C-alpha positions in Angstrom: 0.1 0.1 0.0 1.3 3.5 -0.9 1.6 6.2 1.7 -1.4 8.3 2.1 0.3 11.4 0.6 2.2 9.4 -2.0 2.9 11.2 -5.3 4.5 9.1 -8.0 8.0 10.1 -8.9 8.6 11.2 -12.5 10.7 9.0 -14.6 13.1 10.3 -17.2 16.1 9.4 -19.3 18.8 7.2 -18.0 21.9 8.7 -16.2 24.5 9.0 -19.0 25.3 12.6 -18.4 24.6 13.2 -14.8 28.1 13.8 -13.6 28.6 16.3 -16.4 25.5 18.3 -15.1 27.2 18.5 -11.7 30.5 19.6 -13.2 28.8 22.2 -15.4 26.7 23.4 -12.4 29.8 24.2 -10.4 31.4 26.0 -13.4 28.3 28.1 -14.1 27.9 28.9 -10.4 31.4 30.1 -10.2 30.9 32.2 -13.3 27.8 33.7 -11.8 25.5 32.2 -14.4 23.2 29.1 -14.7 23.1 26.2 -17.3 20.1 26.2 -19.6 18.5 23.0 -18.5 14.8 22.7 -19.1 12.9 20.5 -16.6 9.6 19.5 -18.1 8.2 17.7 -15.1 7.3 19.1 -11.7 9.1 17.3 -8.9 7.6 16.2 -5.6 7.6 18.9 -3.0 10.0 17.1 -0.7 12.4 16.6 -3.4 12.2 20.3 -4.5 12.9 21.1 -0.8 15.9 19.0 -0.7 17.2 20.4 -3.9 16.8 23.9 -2.4 18.8 22.8 0.7 21.6 21.5 -1.5 21.7 24.9 -3.4 21.9 26.9 -0.2 24.3 24.7 1.8 26.6 23.5 -0.9 26.3 25.7 -4.0 24.7 23.2 -6.4 22.9 24.6 -9.3 19.1 24.1 -8.9 18.3 23.3 -12.6 21.1 20.6 -12.7 19.8 18.9 -9.6 16.2 19.1 -10.8 17.2 17.3 -14.0 19.0 14.7 -12.1 16.1 13.9 -9.7 13.7 13.8 -12.6 15.5 10.5 -13.6 14.9 8.9 -10.1 13.0 5.6 -10.2 11.1 4.7 -7.0 11.9 1.1 -6.0 9.1 -0.3 -3.7 11.0 -3.6 -3.4 13.7 -1.6 -1.3 11.0 -0.6 1.1 9.9 -4.2 1.5 13.4 -5.4 2.1 14.2 -2.6 4.6 11.1 -3.5 6.5 12.3 -7.1 7.0 16.1 -7.0 7.6 17.9 -10.2 7.7 19.3 -9.3 11.1 16.0 -9.6 12.7 16.0 -13.3 12.5 17.2 -15.4 15.4 20.8 -16.2 15.5 20.3 -19.9 14.6 18.7 -18.8 11.4 21.0 -15.9 10.7 24.4 -17.6 11.3 24.4 -20.3 8.5 24.1 -17.7 5.8 27.5 -16.4 6.8 29.4 -19.1 8.6 29.5 -21.8 5.9 32.2 -23.7 3.9 31.8 -21.3 0.8 32.5 -18.3 2.7 35.4 -19.9 4.7 37.0 -21.3 1.6 36.4 -18.0 -0.2 38.1 -16.1 2.7 41.2 -18.4 2.6 41.5 -17.7 -1.1 41.1 -14.0 -0.7 43.7 -13.9 2.1 46.1 -15.9 0.0 45.7 -13.6 -2.9 45.9 -10.3 -1.1 48.1 -11.3 1.8 50.6 -8.6 1.3 48.0 -5.9 1.3 46.2 -7.3 4.3 49.5 -7.6 6.2 50.3 -3.9 5.4 46.9 -2.9 6.6 47.3 -4.8 9.9 50.7 -3.1 10.4 49.3 0.4 9.7 45.9 0.3 11.3 46.3 -2.6 13.8 43.3 -4.5 12.6 44.0 -8.4 12.0 43.8 -9.8 8.6 41.0 -12.1 9.4 38.7 -9.4 10.6 39.2 -7.4 7.4 38.7 -10.6 5.2 35.6 -11.6 7.2 34.0 -8.2 6.9 34.5 -8.1 3.1 33.3 -11.8 3.0 30.0 -11.0 4.9 29.4 -7.7 3.0 30.0 -8.8 -0.7 31.3 -12.4 -0.8 34.8 -11.0 -1.3 33.8 -8.5 -3.9 31.6 -10.7 -6.0 28.1 -9.3 -4.8 28.3 -5.5 -4.6 24.7 -4.8 -5.4 22.5 -4.4 -8.4 20.5 -1.1 -7.4 21.3 2.3 -8.8 22.5 4.0 -5.7 20.7 7.2 -6.5 17.4 5.3 -6.7 18.0 3.4 -3.6 18.9 6.6 -1.5 16.1 8.7 -2.9 13.6 5.9 -2.4 14.6 5.6 1.3 15.0 9.4 1.8 11.6 10.3 0.6 9.4 7.2 1.1 10.7 5.5 4.2 9.6 7.7 7.0 11.2 5.6 9.8 14.7 6.4 8.7 14.2 9.4 6.3 16.5 11.7 8.0 19.5 9.3 7.9 18.9 8.5 4.2 18.4 12.2 3.3 21.9 12.8 5.0 23.3 9.9 2.9 21.8 11.3 -0.3 23.4 14.7 0.5 26.7 12.9 0.9 26.3 11.0 -2.3 25.9 14.1 -4.3 28.9 15.7 -2.6 30.9 12.6 -3.2 30.0 12.8 -6.8 31.4 16.3 -7.1 34.5 15.5 -5.1 35.4 12.3 -6.9 34.3 13.3 -10.5 37.8 13.4 -11.8 38.4 9.8 -10.5 35.1 8.1 -11.0 33.4 9.8 -14.0 30.2 7.8 -13.6 30.0 7.9 -9.8 26.3 9.1 -9.9 25.3 6.2 -12.0 27.0 3.4 -10.1 25.3 0.4 -8.6 25.2 -0.8 -5.0 23.1 -2.4 -2.3 19.4 -1.7 -1.7 20.4 0.6 1.1 22.7 2.6 -1.1 26.1 1.1 0.1 28.9 1.2 -2.4 31.7 -1.0 -3.6 33.6 -4.1 -2.1 33.4 -2.9 1.5 29.7 -1.6 1.1 30.4 1.9 2.4 27.5 4.3 2.8 28.4 7.7 1.0 29.1 9.4 4.3 31.7 6.7 5.2 33.1 6.8 1.7 33.8 10.4 2.1 35.3 10.1 5.7 37.1 6.9 5.8 37.9 5.6 2.2 41.7 5.7 1.5 43.9 5.4 -1.5 45.7 2.4 -0.3 47.4 1.4 -3.6 48.7 5.0 -4.0 47.5 5.5 -7.5 46.1 9.0 -6.9 42.4 8.0 -6.7 40.2 6.2 -4.3 38.2 3.4 -5.8 36.2 1.0 -3.6 34.8 -0.9 -6.5 37.9 -1.5 -8.8 40.7 -1.5 -6.3 40.9 -4.3 -3.7 43.7 -2.5 -2.1 41.7 0.6 -1.5 38.8 -1.6 -0.2 41.1 -3.4 2.3 42.8 -0.3 3.6 39.5 1.5 3.9 37.9 -1.2 6.0 41.0 -1.1 8.3 40.9 2.7 8.4 37.2 2.7 9.2 37.6 0.3 12.2 40.7 2.2 13.4 38.9 5.5 13.2 36.1 4.2 15.5 38.7 3.2 18.1 40.0 -0.4 17.2 42.7 -1.4 19.7 45.3 -3.7 18.3 45.8 -7.1 20.1 43.0 -6.6 22.6 40.2 -9.1 23.4 37.0 -8.9 21.3 34.7 -11.4 22.9 34.8 -14.0 25.6 32.2 -16.8 26.4 30.0 -16.0 29.5 27.5 -17.6 31.8 24.7 -15.9 33.5 22.6 -16.5 36.6 19.3 -14.9 37.7 17.8 -12.0 35.9 19.9 -9.1 36.8 22.2 -9.8 33.8 19.7 -8.2 31.5 20.9 -4.8 32.6 24.2 -5.4 30.9 22.8 -6.5 27.5 24.2 -4.7 24.6 22.1 -1.8 23.6 24.4 0.1 21.2 26.5 1.9 23.7 30.2 1.4 24.4 31.0 -1.4 26.9 30.7 0.0 30.4 30.7 -2.9 32.9 33.8 -3.8 34.9 34.5 -7.4 36.0 33.2 -6.7 39.5 30.0 -5.1 38.2 29.4 -8.1 35.9 29.9 -10.4 38.8 27.2 -8.5 40.8 24.8 -8.9 37.9 25.4 -12.7 37.9 27.7 -12.7 34.9 30.9 -14.6 34.9 33.5 -15.6 32.2 34.7 -19.0 31.4 38.2 -17.5 31.2 39.9 -14.5 32.8 38.3 -11.1 32.4 41.0 -8.8 30.9 42.5 -6.5 33.6 41.1 -2.9 33.5 38.7 -3.6 30.6 35.0 -3.0 30.4 32.5 -5.2 28.7 28.9 -5.6 27.5 26.7 -8.7 27.5 25.8 -10.4 24.2 22.8 -12.8 24.0 22.4 -15.1 20.9 19.3 -17.2 20.5 19.9 -20.8 19.5 17.3 -23.4 18.8 18.0 -25.2 22.0 18.5 -22.2 24.3 20.6 -19.0 24.5 24.4 -18.5 24.5 26.1 -15.5 26.1 29.3 -13.6 25.4 31.1 -10.6 26.8 31.9 -8.0 24.2 34.8 -5.6 24.7 35.6 -2.4 22.9 36.6 -4.1 19.6 33.2 -5.8 19.4 31.6 -2.4 19.8 33.8 -1.1 16.9 32.6 -3.8 14.6 29.0 -2.8 15.4 29.8 0.6 14.1 30.1 -1.0 10.6 26.6 -2.5 11.2 24.6 -2.0 14.3 23.5 -5.5 14.6 24.9 -8.0 17.3 24.3 -10.8 14.8 26.4 -9.1 12.1 29.2 -8.5 14.5 29.2 -12.0 15.8 29.1 -13.5 12.3 32.2 -11.4 11.3 34.0 -12.6 14.4 33.1 -16.3 13.9 33.7 -16.2 10.2 37.1 -14.6 10.9 38.0 -17.3 13.4 37.0 -20.1 11.0 39.0 -18.5 8.2 42.2 -18.0 10.3 42.1 -21.6 11.7 41.3 -23.2 8.4 44.1 -21.2 6.7 46.6 -22.2 9.3 45.6 -25.9 8.9 45.8 -25.7 5.1 49.3 -24.3 5.3 50.4 -27.0 7.7 49.2 -29.7 5.3 
């Protein structure tokens, strides 16, 4: 069912010249003029409002953006998928999609192929190779599945037709247009690239804001390319985690046991870990191994078919959840990473 105040978006030509319009816009604006672009259709009021904000805040040319947004194609399937995220499934259903022989063997192959770059990233950012490999494996099956949606369509659909998170996606749409202007010399067709249904881009599936803030030129070729350069993708994942506070050679998770009901107060709710070993003990939470001295943790609960399992999550666990806010996501990355590392060591020893 369409929203009560739904107005169908207008469809237009494909995106062959979109980046040129942005480039022309900046040139004409600097010259005090405006490009002569006729826009036949009237845009939705919320789109026109967004365009006005981009003109005022960032100096875009209104006619250029109006032309660009006249090509947006609303994708109702994206709203459907966003309303039923995979991470909402219980752990015992979610886990097999990412912890399986295909992703483990693919991770070993990826590590073997890009071992030198992964080692360089570990030395520079402190993030273990297996964590970087596992994130790329979970996100895009090691760069194979980077998405089939036009990023502009995805972001515009979510920005203007997904009220629950419209503010977030309007911000990402803003960053996407800015990214197009910033990277135009390097990625001439940036505004026509494809990505995930949520508008994530490239091998590491960076949202536009993350692309602008954390993507790095790790192969030192003078450009940043998260789609065509695996070195840039690897370095950018490591830089992202480091920027959010990754601590080299520190515990990430430990198995835990719980008693009573007080433990619920320590369950992970998106905040940085804040419970000491003594505070955990008072809540009926103990570890099966030693609690790292001076560290703080949060409690992770995973639902299995035959009961729950519990883990303590430390700072680096929290950092992984900055990539994706889901506990299931973070634990799948960690467990895939461990399987890849162990299997790779075993294969080398054979």
